[in-house]
C-alpha positions in Angstrom: 5.4 -1.3 -15.3 9.2 -0.8 -14.2 12.3 -0.8 -16.2 15.8 -1.1 -14.8 18.7 0.7 -17.3 22.5 0.7 -16.7 22.7 3.9 -14.9 21.3 1.4 -11.8 18.4 3.4 -11.1 14.6 1.3 -11.3 11.8 3.3 -12.8 8.0 2.8 -12.3 5.8 4.2 -14.8 2.4 4.2 -15.3 1.5 2.2 -18.3 0.5 5.4 -20.5 4.1 5.7 -20.1 4.4 8.3 -17.6 7.5 7.9 -14.7 5.8 7.0 -11.3 9.3 7.0 -8.8 12.9 6.5 -9.3 14.8 4.0 -7.0 18.2 5.4 -7.1 19.9 1.7 -5.5 21.9 -0.4 -7.2 25.8 0.5 -7.4 25.6 -0.8 -11.2 24.0 -2.1 -13.4 20.5 -3.4 -14.0 20.0 -7.2 -15.4 17.1 -8.3 -14.5 13.9 -6.7 -12.6 10.8 -9.9 -12.0 7.0 -9.5 -10.3 6.5 -12.7 -8.0 3.4 -14.0 -9.4 0.9 -12.6 -6.5 2.6 -9.3 -7.6 3.1 -8.1 -4.1 7.5 -9.1 -3.8 9.5 -6.8 -6.9 12.9 -8.7 -7.9 15.6 -6.9 -9.2 19.4 -7.8 -9.9 22.5 -5.9 -10.5 25.9 -6.3 -12.5 27.5 -6.6 -8.9 25.4 -9.6 -7.7 22.6 -7.4 -5.6 19.6 -8.9 -5.4 16.7 -6.3 -3.9 13.8 -7.8 -2.9 10.3 -4.9 -3.1 7.5 -5.3 -0.6 5.1 -3.7 -3.0 2.7 -3.7 0.3 -0.1 -1.6 -1.4 -1.6 -0.3 2.3 2.1 0.7 2.7 2.0 2.6 -0.3 -1.1 4.5 0.5 0.1 5.0 4.0 3.7 7.1 2.7 1.6 8.8 -0.7 -0.5 10.0 2.0 1.7 11.0 4.4 3.4 13.1 2.0 0.3 14.8 1.0 0.0 16.0 4.4 3.6 16.9 5.4 3.2 19.1 2.0 -0.5 20.8 2.7 1.0 21.5 6.2 4.4 23.0 5.3 3.4 24.4 1.8 3.1 28.5 2.9 0.6 29.0 -0.5 -2.0 26.6 1.2 -4.3 28.4 2.7 -5.5 27.0 6.3 -8.9 26.0 5.5 -6.8 23.6 2.2 -5.0 22.1 5.1 -7.1 18.8 6.3 -6.8 15.6 5.2 -8.1 12.3 5.9 -5.3 9.6 6.3 -4.9 5.5 7.5 -2.9 5.9 9.8 -2.0 3.9 12.5 
């Protein structure tokens, strides 16, 4: 689920109500958000006339998330060397 607000931020929510991600890209009130019929694109529109199309390709999201976890494991001093391995579908 996605919401837009007067602060220009899009928020992506888990269906149970947990905030997953905030996207601060609009500089004006977000007036509308809508998914494409195939759920592969999200459109957001703001009061300044700006429309943003978001590619929701889940493969790209998986790679990005996996990269973030990998970076965390490699740089966090509290993670032991033996716990720093992760398998990711990098291209």
